[in-house]
C-alpha positions, -999 to +999 in steps of 0.1 A: +194-777+443+231-783+437+232-773+400+215-741+410+240-736+437+268-738+412+251-712+390+245-689+419+280-693+432+294-685+397+273-653+395+284-641+429+320-649+421+319-630+389+302-600+406+330-599+432+357-601+406+341-571+388+344-551+420+379-564+426+391-553+392+373-519+394+349-527+366+321-521+391+324-489+411+329-492+449+327-460+469+351-456+499+332-443+529+348-409+538+346-414+576+357-443+597+335-473+590+330-508+605+309-535+589+294-565+608+283-592+583+285-628+574+290-653+546+258-672+554+222-661+556+209-652+590+214-667+624+250-658+633+241-632+660+249-599+642+226-578+664+243-584+698+277-582+682+269-548+667+257-537+701+289-551+716+309-528+693+286-498+698+289-502+736+326-498+733+328-470+708+299-448+718+315-436+750+342-418+730+328-414+694+297-402+677+284-433+659+257-440+633+243-475+630+232-480+594+210-510+585+189-521+556+159-524+579+148-558+568+111-565+569+100-529+574+070-515+555+087-482+547+112-475+519+142-452+515+162-434+541+147-432+576+161-420+609+148-444+636+135-430+668+116-443+698+084-427+685+084-452+656+079-490+657+095-522+643+070-523+614+084-489+602+121-495+610+127-533+610+131-552+642+169-550+645+172-512+641+143-508+666+162-529+690+192-506+687+169-476+692+155-492+724+190-498+737+206-464+728+176-441+729+192-421+757+227-420+743+232-388+723+263-403+706+243-430+688+219-425+658+202-454+640+193-451+603+179-475+578+183-474+540+183-502+514+207-482+493+237-483+516+257-457+496+229-432+498+224-441+534+260-434+541+260-400+524+227-390+541+240-401+575+272-381+571+253-350+559+227-351+586+245-365+617+283-359+611+294-391+627+329-401+636+322-437+628+295-455+608+287-491+617+270-511+590+248-539+600+248-568+575+264-553+544+293-576+536+279-584+502+269-548+495+301-540+477+290-506+463+304-492+496+339-498+507+343-500+544+374-495+565+371-525+588+350-557+581+340-581+609+326-614+596+306-637+618+303-675+614+282-698+636+305-721+656+279-749+652+275-744+614+308-729+602+312-715+567+338-740+558+313-769+562+286-751+543+276-748+506+262-721+484+226-712+483+201-727+477+215-762+487+235-745+515+234-712+533+264-693+519+257-660+501+291-662+484+321-686+483+343-688+514+371-670+495+351-638+501+364-639+537+397-625+523+380-591+522+376-591+560+400-581+588+382-599+616+365-633+618+344-642+649+330-677+655+298-670+674+275-691+696+304-711+710+300-733+740+304-716+774+336-736+779+357-740+748+392-754+750+423-741+731+424-775+713+389-770+700+397-735+689+428-748+671+407-774+652+385-746+639+415-724+630+431-752+610+401-752+587+403-715+580+425-711+550+434-680+530+426-656+558+452-634+574+431-614+598+423-618+635+401-646+647+380-646+679+354-668+695+322-654+712+296-668+735+260-657+739+252-643+774+215-642+784+207-616+810+176-606+828+141-618+820+120-587+817+082-584+817+067-562+790+058-537+817+096-533+824+098-553+857+122-582+861+112-618+866+133-628+897+126-665+897+121-677+861+130-713+871+098-716+891+076-710+860+063-732+832+073-714+800+058-709+765+087-698+744+078-677+713+105-671+687+107-655+653+144-656+647+166-677+624+181-700+650+164-702+684+184-733+695+208-715+719+179-698+738+160-731+739+190-749+753+195-721+778+159-722+791+156-759+791+183-761+818+160-744+843+124-745+831+096-767+817+093-754+781+068-754+752+081-739+720+061-719+694+086-712+665+078-687+638+099-678+607+128-654+610+116-617+611+080-629+614+056-600+615+031-612+642-006-608+638-036-608+662-043-643+651-007-653+662-013-638+696-045-657+700-027-690+691+000-682+716-025-674+743-044-706+736-011-726+741-006-707+773-041-714+786-037-752+784-005-753+805-013-771+837+004-748+861-005-720+884+029-703+876+033-699+839+048-672+816+053-664+780+089-657+770+103-643+738+136-630+724+146-593+728+144-589+690+110-605+687+098-582+715+104-552+692+078-566+668+054-578+695+053-543+712+027-534+685+002-557+704+007-542+738-031-538+741-033-576+739-003-588+759+004-562+786-020-574+812-022-596+843-038-626+826-010-632+801+024-626+815+048-618+786+085-612+790+117-612+770+152-624+777+180-598+772+210-608+752+247-599+750+279-615+739+313-623+755+344-625+734+376-644+742+407-622+740+384-592+744+413-568+749+428-579+716+396-573+698+393-538+713+430-532+702+420-541+666+392-515+668+414-489+683+442-494+658+417-487+631+394-459+645+423-439+660+445-438+630+445-407+608 
């Protein structure tokens, strides 16, 4: 795959240079705009970091979240509401809808053409700020503040270009960003370990932060919390790029059986039957099926099969914690509050 990686890297490098030199047109977004993206494909934790930013901004500003809506069966521009489902919106946008459905300051839109999505969002919703989910390589739009994420356990500087590696573009593309966050860090990370990472980040003059995943309540599909998860045997069902952090978290307190599906997997009735068969053979009187909050958005389509007393389905809520949180919010404020 390495020769193909060289070819792919050369194509993306040339494309970026065409935008840098103005030979390809990039349209500045006419309102405040923040992008959360990455250099690598999938698995860096964009969704909880977008939510982290929205939680901070939406108390003061009117915000639109604009996503491509990966994996949806629809096309074009779509305003995402609670009356729709993950098949129509994509799982990540529907997760935002579920979180912010009662917040009048937050709208969630999807559109594969980000520039048209921006124009339509401004015309229809008059936001103060547009937050773009996963559009760092979509250079037809020019955002005001770019936040790039990199997995602490698989950092961009140790990666290679697709298809032999996971990078969408060369690491030099990081120069377009103002903020870099190393995600999925250990719960305890020393300043020495941070410095080792920072020493490998070259050619970047922006702010660097480190974040940790926080797992919250385990919630049954009927909305009730599971108060004593550690007393159950667990079948873990995932359809995300990297389930390792959740696996590590759960294995500390439960006996675990993992059923792993591809990223953004659209579950079928056959999948549900397979999961239930795995559940049935567990030799325990206390057992439960656990999935991720994002997978839950796609699984809700099968509520007639999974919302019952026989098969106890639940999901683990997820958030993030940043080191130097006040400094991060200062970066946001310095941008969004300037004229």
